[in-house]
N, CA, C and O atoms as CSV, one atom per row, in Angstrom:
chain,resi,resn,atom,element,x,y,z
A,1,LEU,N,N,-3.180,6.512,16.345
A,1,LEU,CA,C,-2.574,6.579,17.635
A,1,LEU,C,C,-3.147,6.071,18.753
A,1,LEU,O,O,-4.201,6.588,19.123
A,2,PRO,N,N,-2.657,5.112,19.413
A,2,PRO,CA,C,-4.243,5.533,20.854
A,2,PRO,C,C,-3.936,6.161,21.769
A,2,PRO,O,O,-4.657,5.979,22.750
A,3,ALA,N,N,-2.794,7.161,21.939
A,3,ALA,CA,C,-2.466,7.923,22.621
A,3,ALA,C,C,-3.801,9.280,21.866
A,3,ALA,O,O,-3.851,10.365,22.446
A,4,LEU,N,N,-4.405,9.126,21.074
A,4,LEU,CA,C,-4.967,10.221,20.140
A,4,LEU,C,C,-6.527,9.962,19.892
A,4,LEU,O,O,-7.375,10.679,19.361
A,5,ALA,N,N,-6.623,8.478,20.556
A,5,ALA,CA,C,-7.946,7.714,20.588
A,5,ALA,C,C,-8.778,8.700,21.922
A,5,ALA,O,O,-8.397,9.323,22.913
A,6,ALA,N,N,-10.492,8.312,21.057
A,6,ALA,CA,C,-11.018,9.351,21.478
A,6,ALA,C,C,-11.922,8.873,23.204
A,6,ALA,O,O,-12.558,9.323,24.157
A,7,ASP,N,N,-11.299,7.573,22.557
A,7,ASP,CA,C,-12.139,6.554,25.069
A,7,ASP,C,C,-11.353,6.642,25.431
A,7,ASP,O,O,-10.446,5.999,24.903
A,8,PRO,N,N,-11.019,7.526,26.660
A,8,PRO,CA,C,-9.869,7.727,27.787
A,8,PRO,C,C,-9.157,6.291,28.510
A,8,PRO,O,O,-7.972,6.176,28.822
A,9,ASN,N,N,-10.198,5.292,28.668
A,9,ASN,CA,C,-10.450,3.929,28.827
A,9,ASN,C,C,-9.706,2.785,27.880
A,9,ASN,O,O,-9.442,1.641,28.250
A,10,GLU,N,N,-9.351,3.514,26.206
A,10,GLU,CA,C,-8.619,2.322,25.285
A,10,GLU,C,C,-7.212,2.863,25.567
A,10,GLU,O,O,-6.257,2.093,25.678
A,11,VAL,N,N,-7.047,4.679,25.725
A,11,VAL,CA,C,-5.599,4.722,26.227
A,11,VAL,C,C,-5.273,4.335,27.124
A,11,VAL,O,O,-4.378,3.514,26.926
A,12,ALA,N,N,-5.618,4.523,28.618
A,12,ALA,CA,C,-5.819,4.101,30.041
A,12,ALA,C,C,-4.828,1.988,29.728
A,12,ALA,O,O,-3.989,1.364,30.377
A,13,ILE,N,N,-5.661,1.673,28.349
A,13,ILE,CA,C,-4.980,0.135,27.851
A,13,ILE,C,C,-4.089,-0.578,27.678
A,13,ILE,O,O,-3.704,-1.617,28.214
A,14,GLY,N,N,-3.544,0.417,26.380
A,14,GLY,CA,C,-2.827,0.756,25.040
A,14,GLY,C,C,-1.182,1.169,26.999
A,14,GLY,O,O,-0.087,0.664,27.246
A,15,ALA,N,N,-2.053,2.275,27.760
A,15,ALA,CA,C,-0.716,2.700,28.449
A,15,ALA,C,C,-0.412,1.786,29.290
A,15,ALA,O,O,0.815,1.709,29.358
A,16,ARG,N,N,-1.177,0.694,30.300
A,16,ARG,CA,C,-1.355,-0.358,31.185
A,16,ARG,C,C,-0.385,-1.233,30.462
A,16,ARG,O,O,0.736,-1.329,30.962
A,17,GLN,N,N,-0.705,-2.045,29.093
A,17,GLN,CA,C,-0.032,-2.792,28.408
A,17,GLN,C,C,1.306,-2.814,28.289
A,17,GLN,O,O,2.099,-3.751,28.374
A,18,GLY,N,N,1.556,-0.975,27.957
A,18,GLY,CA,C,2.985,-1.064,27.167
A,18,GLY,C,C,4.120,-1.109,28.797
A,18,GLY,O,O,5.327,-1.347,28.770
A,19,TYR,N,N,3.341,-0.825,30.005
A,19,TYR,CA,C,4.186,-1.061,31.167
A,19,TYR,C,C,4.446,-2.321,30.972
A,19,TYR,O,O,5.448,-2.825,30.464
A,20,MET,N,N,3.122,-3.016,31.568
A,20,MET,CA,C,3.509,-4.613,31.689
A,20,MET,C,C,4.248,-4.929,30.330
A,20,MET,O,O,4.654,-6.035,30.687
A,21,LYS,N,N,4.624,-4.830,29.335
A,21,LYS,CA,C,5.952,-5.613,28.094
A,21,LYS,C,C,6.902,-5.362,29.459
A,21,LYS,O,O,7.427,-6.229,30.159
A,22,MET,N,N,6.964,-3.677,29.638
A,22,MET,CA,C,7.816,-3.381,30.030
A,22,MET,C,C,9.051,-4.123,30.905
A,22,MET,O,O,10.253,-4.354,30.769
A,23,VAL,N,N,7.884,-4.369,31.980
A,23,VAL,CA,C,8.288,-5.054,33.322
A,23,VAL,C,C,8.752,-6.421,33.114
A,23,VAL,O,O,9.615,-7.010,33.765
A,24,VAL,N,N,7.640,-7.129,31.500
A,24,VAL,CA,C,8.042,-8.269,31.054
A,24,VAL,C,C,9.293,-8.189,30.075
A,24,VAL,O,O,9.667,-9.310,29.733
A,25,PHE,N,N,10.052,-7.112,29.526
A,25,PHE,CA,C,11.286,-7.557,29.401
A,25,PHE,C,C,12.813,-7.422,30.136
A,25,PHE,O,O,13.875,-7.923,29.766
A,26,ASN,N,N,12.520,-6.523,31.366
A,26,ASN,CA,C,13.142,-5.908,32.314
A,26,ASN,C,C,13.207,-7.633,33.082
A,26,ASN,O,O,14.332,-8.092,33.280
A,27,ALA,N,N,12.140,-8.374,33.417
A,27,ALA,CA,C,12.360,-9.507,34.120
A,27,ALA,C,C,12.686,-10.672,33.709
A,27,ALA,O,O,13.348,-11.590,34.192
A,28,LYS,N,N,12.140,-10.515,32.767
A,28,LYS,CA,C,12.954,-12.595,31.998
A,28,LYS,C,C,13.648,-12.882,32.229
A,28,LYS,O,O,13.914,-13.709,33.102
A,29,PRO,N,N,14.628,-12.015,31.164
A,29,PRO,CA,C,15.814,-12.302,31.381
A,29,PRO,C,C,16.723,-13.119,33.394
A,29,PRO,O,O,17.477,-13.976,33.857
A,30,LEU,N,N,15.832,-11.972,33.748
A,30,LEU,CA,C,16.574,-12.165,35.757
A,30,LEU,C,C,15.634,-13.603,35.946
A,30,LEU,O,O,16.084,-14.490,36.671
A,31,PHE,N,N,14.700,-13.731,35.461
A,31,PHE,CA,C,14.173,-15.649,35.320
A,31,PHE,C,C,15.195,-16.078,34.713
A,31,PHE,O,O,15.820,-16.992,35.252
A,32,GLY,N,N,15.598,-15.614,33.589
A,32,GLY,CA,C,16.077,-16.883,32.871
A,32,GLY,C,C,17.707,-16.757,33.517
A,32,GLY,O,O,18.522,-17.595,33.130
A,33,MET,N,N,18.004,-16.033,34.189
A,33,MET,CA,C,19.036,-15.920,34.546
A,33,MET,C,C,18.996,-17.390,36.569
A,33,MET,O,O,19.644,-18.391,36.874
A,34,ALA,N,N,17.975,-16.657,37.214
A,34,ALA,CA,C,18.218,-17.244,38.125
A,34,ALA,C,C,17.710,-18.645,37.792
A,34,ALA,O,O,17.450,-19.354,38.764
A,35,LYS,N,N,17.522,-19.169,36.543
A,35,LYS,CA,C,16.829,-20.454,36.599
A,35,LYS,C,C,18.373,-21.220,35.892
A,35,LYS,O,O,18.346,-22.442,35.751
A,36,GLY,N,N,19.545,-20.520,35.513
A,36,GLY,CA,C,20.410,-21.052,34.890
A,36,GLY,C,C,20.444,-21.248,33.005
A,36,GLY,O,O,21.335,-21.602,32.233
A,37,LYS,N,N,18.819,-20.763,32.779
A,37,LYS,CA,C,18.342,-20.737,31.504
A,37,LYS,C,C,19.272,-20.075,29.829
A,37,LYS,O,O,19.397,-20.355,28.637
A,38,ILE,N,N,19.957,-18.499,31.440
A,38,ILE,CA,C,20.494,-17.986,30.583
A,38,ILE,C,C,21.928,-17.655,31.455
A,38,ILE,O,O,22.086,-18.248,32.522
A,39,ASP,N,N,23.364,-16.329,30.795
A,39,ASP,CA,C,24.522,-16.513,32.045
A,39,ASP,C,C,24.342,-15.560,32.639
A,39,ASP,O,O,24.428,-14.416,32.192
A,40,TYR,N,N,24.038,-15.909,33.844
A,40,TYR,CA,C,24.646,-15.210,34.872
A,40,TYR,C,C,25.394,-13.746,34.190
A,40,TYR,O,O,25.839,-13.941,33.059
A,41,ASP,N,N,25.595,-12.237,34.763
A,41,ASP,CA,C,25.378,-11.400,33.996
A,41,ASP,C,C,25.296,-10.270,35.394
A,41,ASP,O,O,24.616,-9.251,35.271
A,42,ALA,N,N,25.910,-10.504,36.469
A,42,ALA,CA,C,25.602,-9.472,37.392
A,42,ALA,C,C,25.416,-8.189,36.885
A,42,ALA,O,O,24.406,-7.489,36.967
A,43,GLU,N,N,26.633,-7.912,36.280
A,43,GLU,CA,C,25.651,-5.874,35.676
A,43,GLU,C,C,24.699,-5.732,35.375
A,43,GLU,O,O,23.970,-4.820,35.768
A,44,LEU,N,N,24.137,-7.411,33.830
A,44,LEU,CA,C,23.092,-6.609,32.556
A,44,LEU,C,C,21.767,-7.184,34.548
A,44,LEU,O,O,20.600,-6.858,34.762
A,45,ALA,N,N,22.340,-7.697,35.099
A,45,ALA,CA,C,21.179,-8.129,36.323
A,45,ALA,C,C,20.780,-6.704,37.140
A,45,ALA,O,O,19.598,-6.362,37.084
A,46,SER,N,N,21.835,-5.768,37.980
A,46,SER,CA,C,22.076,-5.082,37.835
A,46,SER,C,C,20.659,-3.992,37.294
A,46,SER,O,O,19.691,-3.383,37.749
A,47,SER,N,N,21.336,-4.271,36.080
A,47,SER,CA,C,20.927,-2.701,35.239
A,47,SER,C,C,19.215,-2.956,35.095
A,47,SER,O,O,18.275,-2.193,35.316
A,48,LEU,N,N,19.256,-4.224,34.674
A,48,LEU,CA,C,17.392,-5.076,35.132
A,48,LEU,C,C,17.000,-5.186,35.581
A,48,LEU,O,O,15.845,-5.418,35.224
A,49,ALA,N,N,17.315,-5.202,37.106
A,49,ALA,CA,C,16.406,-5.022,38.373
A,49,ALA,C,C,16.410,-3.259,38.439
A,49,ALA,O,O,15.377,-2.662,38.745
A,50,ASP,N,N,17.126,-2.849,38.259
A,50,ASP,CA,C,17.303,-1.215,38.471
A,50,ASP,C,C,15.773,-0.161,37.635
A,50,ASP,O,O,15.200,0.817,38.113
A,51,ASN,N,N,15.495,-0.936,36.168
A,51,ASN,CA,C,14.620,-0.498,35.218
A,51,ASN,C,C,13.813,-1.175,35.710
A,51,ASN,O,O,12.853,-0.682,35.118
A,52,LEU,N,N,13.176,-2.284,36.617
A,52,LEU,CA,C,12.737,-3.050,37.737
A,52,LEU,C,C,12.135,-1.319,38.010
A,52,LEU,O,O,11.496,-0.414,37.474
A,53,LEU,N,N,12.595,-1.545,38.773
A,53,LEU,CA,C,12.542,-0.642,40.156
A,53,LEU,C,C,12.696,1.169,39.692
A,53,LEU,O,O,12.144,1.864,40.545
A,54,GLN,N,N,13.064,1.651,39.016
A,54,GLN,CA,C,12.330,2.736,38.194
A,54,GLN,C,C,10.912,2.489,37.839
A,54,GLN,O,O,10.147,3.283,38.386
A,55,LEU,N,N,10.289,1.511,36.991
A,55,LEU,CA,C,9.235,0.913,36.464
A,55,LEU,C,C,8.524,0.884,38.363
A,55,LEU,O,O,8.172,1.974,38.812
A,56,SER,N,N,8.454,0.238,38.833
A,56,SER,CA,C,7.480,0.139,39.822
A,56,SER,C,C,7.468,1.378,40.645
A,56,SER,O,O,6.845,1.203,41.692
A,57,GLN,N,N,7.910,2.457,40.518
A,57,GLN,CA,C,7.918,3.746,41.409
A,57,GLN,C,C,7.011,4.250,40.669
A,57,GLN,O,O,6.430,5.057,41.395
A,58,MET,N,N,6.513,4.258,39.595
A,58,MET,CA,C,5.579,5.203,38.827
A,58,MET,C,C,4.629,5.147,39.595
A,58,MET,O,O,4.674,4.244,40.431
A,59,ASN,N,N,3.472,6.046,39.600
A,59,ASN,CA,C,2.708,6.061,39.760
A,59,ASN,C,C,2.096,5.736,38.808
A,59,ASN,O,O,2.517,6.237,37.766
A,60,THR,N,N,1.029,4.917,38.691
A,60,THR,CA,C,-0.279,4.123,37.966
A,60,THR,C,C,-1.788,4.195,37.334
A,60,THR,O,O,-2.365,3.887,36.291
A,61,VAL,N,N,-2.100,4.850,38.728
A,61,VAL,CA,C,-3.564,5.586,39.198
A,61,VAL,C,C,-3.520,5.413,37.464
A,61,VAL,O,O,-3.868,4.336,36.979
A,62,ARG,N,N,-3.201,6.214,36.838
A,62,ARG,CA,C,-3.886,6.695,35.256
A,62,ARG,C,C,-4.050,5.903,34.425
A,62,ARG,O,O,-4.541,6.267,33.356
A,63,MET,N,N,-3.554,4.032,34.724
A,63,MET,CA,C,-3.867,3.698,33.654
A,63,MET,C,C,-4.721,2.508,33.992
A,63,MET,O,O,-4.663,1.399,33.462
A,64,TRP,N,N,-5.663,2.978,35.123
A,64,TRP,CA,C,-6.119,2.015,36.282
A,64,TRP,C,C,-7.533,2.631,35.765
A,64,TRP,O,O,-8.186,1.630,36.061
A,65,PRO,N,N,-8.471,3.483,35.237
A,65,PRO,CA,C,-10.009,4.080,35.205
A,65,PRO,C,C,-11.041,2.903,35.814
A,65,PRO,O,O,-10.650,1.737,35.869
A,66,LYS,N,N,-12.313,3.264,36.245
A,66,LYS,CA,C,-13.008,2.094,36.535
A,66,LYS,C,C,-13.516,2.661,34.983
A,66,LYS,O,O,-13.428,3.733,34.385
A,67,GLY,N,N,-14.316,0.800,34.585
A,67,GLY,CA,C,-14.529,0.674,32.944
A,67,GLY,C,C,-13.797,0.391,32.478
A,67,GLY,O,O,-14.051,0.395,31.273
A,68,SER,N,N,-12.757,0.050,32.709
A,68,SER,CA,C,-11.133,-0.127,31.417
A,68,SER,C,C,-11.079,-1.677,31.673
A,68,SER,O,O,-10.127,-2.392,31.359
A,69,ASP,N,N,-12.687,-2.260,32.529
A,69,ASP,CA,C,-12.175,-3.917,31.848
A,69,ASP,C,C,-11.839,-4.257,30.797
A,69,ASP,O,O,-11.233,-3.390,30.168
A,70,GLY,N,N,-12.011,-5.421,30.192
A,70,GLY,CA,C,-12.401,-5.808,29.116
A,70,GLY,C,C,-13.909,-6.548,28.727
A,70,GLY,O,O,-14.320,-7.489,29.406
A,71,ASP,N,N,-14.685,-6.008,27.552
A,71,ASP,CA,C,-15.064,-6.191,26.694
A,71,ASP,C,C,-15.306,-6.910,25.625
A,71,ASP,O,O,-14.227,-7.430,25.340
A,72,GLU,N,N,-16.027,-7.208,24.941
A,72,GLU,CA,C,-15.950,-6.925,22.933
A,72,GLU,C,C,-15.437,-5.841,22.841
A,72,GLU,O,O,-14.337,-6.358,22.645
A,73,TYR,N,N,-15.193,-4.673,22.797
A,73,TYR,CA,C,-15.029,-3.103,22.454
A,73,TYR,C,C,-13.709,-2.995,23.468
A,73,TYR,O,O,-13.239,-1.926,23.078
A,74,LEU,N,N,-12.870,-3.433,24.483
A,74,LEU,CA,C,-11.223,-2.543,24.503
A,74,LEU,C,C,-11.566,-4.040,24.922
A,74,LEU,O,O,-12.569,-4.641,25.306
A,75,GLU,N,N,-9.543,-4.501,24.522
A,75,GLU,CA,C,-9.348,-5.348,24.484
A,75,GLU,C,C,-8.341,-5.491,25.657
A,75,GLU,O,O,-7.117,-5.479,25.527
A,76,SER,N,N,-8.966,-5.615,26.720
A,76,SER,CA,C,-7.990,-5.881,27.860
A,76,SER,C,C,-8.237,-7.292,28.777
A,76,SER,O,O,-9.276,-7.909,28.540
A,77,ASN,N,N,-7.782,-7.556,29.292
A,77,ASN,CA,C,-7.684,-9.141,30.454
A,77,ASN,C,C,-7.715,-8.879,31.884
A,77,ASN,O,O,-7.643,-9.844,32.645
A,78,ALA,N,N,-7.851,-7.260,32.522
A,78,ALA,CA,C,-8.305,-7.178,33.173
A,78,ALA,C,C,-9.700,-7.058,33.863
A,78,ALA,O,O,-10.775,-6.534,33.571
A,79,LEU,N,N,-9.401,-7.491,34.491
A,79,LEU,CA,C,-11.085,-8.481,35.636
A,79,LEU,C,C,-11.887,-7.076,35.888
A,79,LEU,O,O,-11.308,-6.048,35.536
A,80,PRO,N,N,-13.333,-6.962,36.544
A,80,PRO,CA,C,-13.245,-5.638,36.806
A,80,PRO,C,C,-13.247,-6.333,38.465
A,80,PRO,O,O,-14.167,-5.894,39.155
A,81,GLU,N,N,-12.768,-6.863,38.824
A,81,GLU,CA,C,-12.833,-7.459,40.304
A,81,GLU,C,C,-11.586,-6.348,41.011
A,81,GLU,O,O,-11.408,-6.144,42.212
A,82,ILE,N,N,-10.845,-5.751,39.877
A,82,ILE,CA,C,-9.980,-4.853,40.165
A,82,ILE,C,C,-10.125,-3.681,41.028
A,82,ILE,O,O,-9.346,-3.239,41.872
A,83,TRP,N,N,-11.509,-3.179,40.576
A,83,TRP,CA,C,-12.170,-2.067,40.895
A,83,TRP,C,C,-13.586,-2.235,41.827
A,83,TRP,O,O,-14.357,-1.299,42.037
A,84,ALA,N,N,-13.752,-3.487,42.295
A,84,ALA,CA,C,-15.189,-3.722,42.808
A,84,ALA,C,C,-14.465,-3.188,44.258
A,84,ALA,O,O,-13.289,-2.826,44.297
A,85,ASP,N,N,-15.410,-3.203,45.492
A,85,ASP,CA,C,-15.569,-2.883,46.868
A,85,ASP,C,C,-14.728,-4.031,47.913
A,85,ASP,O,O,-14.882,-5.246,48.042
A,86,GLY,N,N,-14.031,-3.318,48.405
A,86,GLY,CA,C,-12.183,-4.041,49.344
A,86,GLY,C,C,-12.142,-5.028,48.247
A,86,GLY,O,O,-12.493,-6.206,48.321
A,87,SER,N,N,-11.746,-4.504,47.383
A,87,SER,CA,C,-10.313,-4.801,46.243
A,87,SER,C,C,-9.299,-4.456,47.281
A,87,SER,O,O,-9.476,-3.648,48.193
A,88,ASP,N,N,-8.134,-5.203,47.034
A,88,ASP,CA,C,-7.141,-5.475,47.381
A,88,ASP,C,C,-5.684,-5.175,46.389
A,88,ASP,O,O,-4.511,-5.531,46.275
A,89,PHE,N,N,-6.675,-4.288,45.813
A,89,PHE,CA,C,-5.295,-4.433,44.388
A,89,PHE,C,C,-4.442,-3.274,44.153
A,89,PHE,O,O,-3.840,-3.053,43.102
A,90,SER,N,N,-4.430,-2.578,45.162
A,90,SER,CA,C,-3.495,-1.343,45.326
A,90,SER,C,C,-3.150,-2.127,46.172
A,90,SER,O,O,-3.464,-1.367,47.088
A,91,ASN,N,N,-2.652,-3.276,46.859
A,91,ASN,CA,C,-1.896,-3.964,48.427
A,91,ASN,C,C,-0.944,-4.657,47.179
A,91,ASN,O,O,0.283,-4.609,47.089
A,92,ARG,N,N,-2.048,-5.407,46.118
A,92,ARG,CA,C,-0.686,-5.634,44.865
A,92,ARG,C,C,0.325,-5.505,45.171
A,92,ARG,O,O,1.223,-6.081,45.784
A,93,GLU,N,N,-0.020,-4.092,44.343
A,93,GLU,CA,C,1.016,-3.372,43.998
A,93,GLU,C,C,1.874,-2.684,44.762
A,93,GLU,O,O,2.908,-2.261,44.245
A,94,GLN,N,N,1.636,-2.484,45.940
A,94,GLN,CA,C,2.348,-2.391,46.891
A,94,GLN,C,C,3.734,-3.704,47.671
A,94,GLN,O,O,4.882,-3.426,48.018
A,95,THR,N,N,3.037,-5.065,47.722
A,95,THR,CA,C,3.787,-5.611,47.350
A,95,THR,C,C,4.720,-6.226,46.241
A,95,THR,O,O,5.752,-6.888,46.345
A,96,PHE,N,N,3.847,-5.683,44.885
A,96,PHE,CA,C,5.480,-5.817,43.878
A,96,PHE,C,C,6.103,-4.768,44.161
A,96,PHE,O,O,7.252,-5.209,44.144
A,97,ARG,N,N,6.224,-3.369,44.487
A,97,ARG,CA,C,6.850,-2.599,44.804
A,97,ARG,C,C,8.222,-3.149,45.908
A,97,ARG,O,O,9.374,-2.733,45.792
A,98,ASP,N,N,7.940,-3.769,46.550
A,98,ASP,CA,C,8.041,-4.115,47.704
A,98,ASP,C,C,9.253,-5.395,47.637
A,98,ASP,O,O,10.208,-5.588,48.389
A,99,ALA,N,N,8.957,-5.890,46.855
A,99,ALA,CA,C,9.833,-7.631,46.008
A,99,ALA,C,C,10.734,-6.550,44.782
A,99,ALA,O,O,11.890,-6.921,44.580
A,100,VAL,N,N,10.335,-5.454,44.097
A,100,VAL,CA,C,11.314,-5.812,43.448
A,100,VAL,C,C,12.674,-4.955,43.606
A,100,VAL,O,O,13.728,-4.930,42.972
A,101,ALA,N,N,12.025,-4.044,45.095
A,101,ALA,CA,C,12.546,-2.723,45.829
A,101,ALA,C,C,14.433,-4.123,46.551
A,101,ALA,O,O,15.646,-4.002,46.379
A,102,GLU,N,N,13.279,-5.542,47.526
A,102,GLU,CA,C,14.306,-6.361,47.222
A,102,GLU,C,C,15.186,-6.939,46.323
A,102,GLU,O,O,16.236,-7.476,46.678
A,103,LEU,N,N,14.895,-6.874,45.434
A,103,LEU,CA,C,15.813,-7.782,44.139
A,103,LEU,C,C,16.519,-6.443,43.747
A,103,LEU,O,O,17.727,-6.662,43.833
A,104,ALA,N,N,16.347,-5.443,43.442
A,104,ALA,CA,C,16.832,-4.817,43.079
A,104,ALA,C,C,18.533,-4.192,43.632
A,104,ALA,O,O,19.470,-3.602,43.095
A,105,SER,N,N,18.205,-4.757,45.047
A,105,SER,CA,C,19.287,-4.291,46.294
A,105,SER,C,C,20.183,-5.052,46.289
A,105,SER,O,O,21.203,-4.636,46.837
A,106,ALA,N,N,20.241,-6.748,45.576
A,106,ALA,CA,C,21.112,-8.109,45.766
A,106,ALA,C,C,21.313,-8.762,43.900
A,106,ALA,O,O,22.094,-9.583,43.420
A,107,ALA,N,N,20.183,-7.910,43.270
A,107,ALA,CA,C,20.753,-9.008,41.559
A,107,ALA,C,C,21.605,-9.110,41.534
A,107,ALA,O,O,21.926,-10.257,41.224
A,108,GLY,N,N,23.074,-7.896,41.867
A,108,GLY,CA,C,24.353,-8.244,41.327
A,108,GLY,C,C,25.268,-8.752,42.523
A,108,GLY,O,O,26.382,-8.290,42.768
A,109,ASP,N,N,24.801,-9.512,43.054
A,109,ASP,CA,C,25.539,-10.357,44.295
A,109,ASP,C,C,25.362,-11.472,43.863
A,109,ASP,O,O,25.762,-12.273,44.708
A,110,GLY,N,N,24.941,-12.012,42.917
A,110,GLY,CA,C,25.445,-13.467,41.958
A,110,GLY,C,C,24.687,-14.511,41.834
A,110,GLY,O,O,24.603,-14.604,43.058
A,111,GLN,N,N,24.179,-15.214,41.540
A,111,GLN,CA,C,22.929,-15.740,40.689
A,111,GLN,C,C,22.452,-16.408,42.239
A,111,GLN,O,O,21.277,-16.435,42.605
A,112,SER,N,N,23.447,-16.861,42.943
A,112,SER,CA,C,21.838,-17.510,43.593
A,112,SER,C,C,21.413,-16.808,44.760
A,112,SER,O,O,20.502,-17.061,45.549
A,113,THR,N,N,22.419,-15.683,44.714
A,113,THR,CA,C,21.315,-13.940,45.696
A,113,THR,C,C,19.991,-13.856,44.832
A,113,THR,O,O,18.848,-14.097,45.221
A,114,LEU,N,N,20.349,-13.512,43.739
A,114,LEU,CA,C,19.223,-13.321,42.638
A,114,LEU,C,C,18.368,-14.461,42.452
A,114,LEU,O,O,17.161,-14.222,42.423
A,115,ARG,N,N,18.765,-15.714,42.314
A,115,ARG,CA,C,17.773,-16.724,42.278
A,115,ARG,C,C,16.660,-16.856,43.361
A,115,ARG,O,O,15.475,-17.183,43.292
A,116,GLY,N,N,17.785,-16.340,44.780
A,116,GLY,CA,C,16.516,-16.258,46.165
A,116,GLY,C,C,15.694,-15.388,46.141
A,116,GLY,O,O,14.609,-15.648,46.661
A,117,LYS,N,N,15.970,-13.596,45.332
A,117,LYS,CA,C,15.260,-12.586,45.857
A,117,LYS,C,C,14.347,-12.473,44.444
A,117,LYS,O,O,13.443,-11.638,44.465
A,118,VAL,N,N,14.539,-13.284,43.192
A,118,VAL,CA,C,13.546,-13.370,41.903
A,118,VAL,C,C,11.809,-13.625,42.307
A,118,VAL,O,O,10.773,-13.003,42.074
A,119,GLY,N,N,12.258,-15.232,43.228
A,119,GLY,CA,C,10.996,-15.229,43.166
A,119,GLY,C,C,10.003,-14.527,44.500
A,119,GLY,O,O,8.947,-15.041,44.871
A,120,GLY,N,N,10.288,-13.922,44.787
A,120,GLY,CA,C,9.422,-12.715,45.537
A,120,GLY,C,C,8.798,-12.141,44.554
A,120,GLY,O,O,7.587,-11.931,44.483
A,121,LEU,N,N,9.784,-11.824,43.621
A,121,LEU,CA,C,9.311,-10.904,42.017
A,121,LEU,C,C,7.657,-12.224,41.063
A,121,LEU,O,O,6.557,-11.861,40.647
A,122,GLY,N,N,8.126,-13.296,41.078
A,122,GLY,CA,C,7.928,-14.265,40.357
A,122,GLY,C,C,6.334,-14.129,41.439
A,122,GLY,O,O,5.349,-13.660,40.869
A,123,LYS,N,N,6.221,-14.455,42.599
A,123,LYS,CA,C,5.018,-14.666,43.463
A,123,LYS,C,C,3.972,-12.895,43.449
A,123,LYS,O,O,2.878,-12.890,42.884
A,124,SER,N,N,4.353,-11.975,43.920
A,124,SER,CA,C,3.598,-10.960,43.201
A,124,SER,C,C,3.408,-10.922,42.252
A,124,SER,O,O,2.654,-9.950,42.260
A,125,CYS,N,N,3.486,-11.307,40.935
A,125,CYS,CA,C,3.137,-10.784,39.662
A,125,CYS,C,C,1.799,-11.962,38.767
A,125,CYS,O,O,0.892,-11.658,37.992
A,126,LYS,N,N,2.331,-13.640,39.450
A,126,LYS,CA,C,1.744,-14.161,39.693
A,126,LYS,C,C,0.018,-14.077,40.751
A,126,LYS,O,O,-1.004,-14.718,40.504
A,127,ALA,N,N,0.218,-13.180,41.775
A,127,ALA,CA,C,-1.066,-13.048,42.433
A,127,ALA,C,C,-1.561,-12.181,42.009
A,127,ALA,O,O,-2.743,-12.241,42.348
A,128,CYS,N,N,-1.311,-11.020,41.208
A,128,CYS,CA,C,-2.650,-10.036,40.999
A,128,CYS,C,C,-2.169,-10.712,39.675
A,128,CYS,O,O,-1.567,-9.769,39.162
A,129,HIS,N,N,-2.047,-11.856,38.717
A,129,HIS,CA,C,-2.110,-12.110,37.534
A,129,HIS,C,C,-3.872,-13.357,38.420
A,129,HIS,O,O,-4.964,-12.843,38.667
A,130,ASP,N,N,-3.613,-14.565,38.616
A,130,ASP,CA,C,-4.510,-15.154,39.345
A,130,ASP,C,C,-5.729,-14.746,40.011
A,130,ASP,O,O,-6.669,-15.504,40.251
A,131,ASP,N,N,-5.656,-13.168,40.383
A,131,ASP,CA,C,-7.256,-12.950,40.580
A,131,ASP,C,C,-7.435,-11.663,40.041
A,131,ASP,O,O,-8.588,-11.232,40.005
A,132,PHE,N,N,-6.521,-10.970,39.617
A,132,PHE,CA,C,-6.897,-9.915,38.688
A,132,PHE,C,C,-7.073,-10.171,37.277
A,132,PHE,O,O,-8.233,-9.793,37.109
A,133,ARG,N,N,-6.670,-10.557,36.210
A,133,ARG,CA,C,-6.694,-11.072,34.962
A,133,ARG,C,C,-6.721,-12.326,34.546
A,133,ARG,O,O,-6.073,-13.292,34.949
A,134,ALA,N,N,-7.688,-12.227,33.532
A,134,ALA,CA,C,-8.341,-12.910,32.625
A,134,ALA,C,C,-7.323,-13.858,32.076
A,134,ALA,O,O,-6.132,-13.547,32.065
A,135,GLU,N,N,-7.642,-14.709,31.738
A,135,GLU,CA,C,-7.174,-16.003,30.524
A,135,GLU,C,C,-6.328,-15.467,29.622
A,135,GLU,O,O,-5.881,-16.159,28.707
């Protein structure tokens, strides 16, 4: 079990990968509804956005210990730039939180409203991945 691993970086990587899977699990249907690929469901959209809101409020600092970027031993797509002096990684987390809060406040208000709000979430994810995640 990863939680019993001797290497704390391995444990942290497992935790953040699980966290990201939960974000995707809740965000993907919202993107699908916004694009019309999934029928819009106000109750489901609200529920998914509320789940994202709860996730965004988690303190994830312990998931990002210095040295937990990927190498041949640790399987991670995190780039060392996350921990570099002057990194704005924590600002990107705040941008994600803000986008999720805006989305959660309106996700159940119709497909066009959802479409207008889900873009901020997508932009926040992409910006972080572009600068801090290896392909």
